[in-house]
C-alpha positions as CSV (number, residue, x, y, z in Angstrom):
1,M,98.7,83.7,108.8
2,N,102.4,83.1,108.8
3,P,103.6,79.8,107.4
4,E,106.6,79.9,109.8
5,E,104.0,79.2,112.6
6,T,103.7,75.6,111.4
7,E,103.5,73.3,114.4
8,L,103.1,70.0,112.5
9,L,102.9,69.0,108.9
10,F,102.4,65.5,107.6
11,F,100.8,63.4,104.8
12,S,97.2,62.4,105.5
13,P,96.5,58.8,106.4
14,S,95.3,58.2,102.8
15,G,98.5,59.7,101.4
16,D,96.5,62.0,99.1
17,G,96.7,65.2,101.2
18,L,98.6,67.1,103.8
19,K,97.6,67.9,107.4
20,W,98.9,71.3,108.3
21,I,98.7,72.2,112.0
22,V,99.2,75.8,113.0
23,S,98.7,77.7,116.2
24,I,95.7,80.0,116.4
25,D,94.6,82.6,118.9
26,I,90.9,81.9,119.6
27,D,90.6,84.9,122.0
28,N,90.4,87.2,118.9
29,Y,89.1,85.0,116.1
30,T,87.1,81.8,115.7
31,H,88.3,78.5,114.2
32,T,86.2,79.4,111.1
33,D,87.9,82.8,110.7
34,Y,91.3,81.1,110.8
35,F,90.2,78.3,108.4
36,E,88.9,80.9,105.9
37,G,92.2,82.9,106.2
38,I,94.3,79.8,105.6
39,R,92.0,78.7,102.7
40,G,92.5,82.1,101.1
41,Y,96.2,82.0,101.7
42,I,96.6,78.6,100.1
43,A,94.4,79.6,97.1
44,S,96.2,82.8,96.4
45,M,99.8,81.5,97.0
46,Y,99.5,78.1,95.5
47,N,96.3,78.1,93.4
48,L,95.0,75.1,95.4
49,E,91.7,74.4,96.9
50,I,91.7,72.8,100.3
51,D,89.3,70.2,101.7
52,K,86.4,72.2,103.2
53,S,85.7,69.5,105.7
54,G,88.5,71.1,107.9
55,R,86.1,73.9,108.5
56,D,84.2,71.7,111.0
57,V,86.0,72.2,114.3
58,S,84.7,68.9,115.7
59,R,86.1,66.8,112.8
60,A,88.6,64.2,113.9
61,C,92.2,64.5,113.0
62,F,94.3,61.3,113.3
63,L,97.8,61.3,114.6
64,A,100.7,61.5,112.2
65,H,102.0,58.2,110.8
66,D,104.3,59.9,108.2
67,K,107.9,59.0,108.9
68,N,108.9,62.3,107.4
69,V,106.6,64.4,109.6
70,F,107.7,68.0,110.1
71,I,107.7,68.9,113.8
72,N,108.4,72.5,114.8
73,P,111.9,72.5,116.3
74,K,110.6,74.1,119.5
75,Y,108.9,70.7,120.3
76,L,111.8,68.4,119.5
77,K,112.8,68.3,123.2
78,Y,109.5,66.5,123.9
79,V,109.9,63.9,121.1
80,C,111.2,60.5,122.2
């Protein structure tokens, strides 16, 4: 996992966490494989434990409401 592959990063609706959206290639690995890889990366690099509910691929993720949202510059041409 390469942190430069961040597509979107914003505070969660509660303001207590972050939503980190990255691209994944599901042709070679599953959502769970990527989730576990990211979990391990965050644990080893930042000594943080992430919310395990993100492991559930069907879990809803709300749109960003954070005025300081990070959007990968490659998408800025699509932002109004």
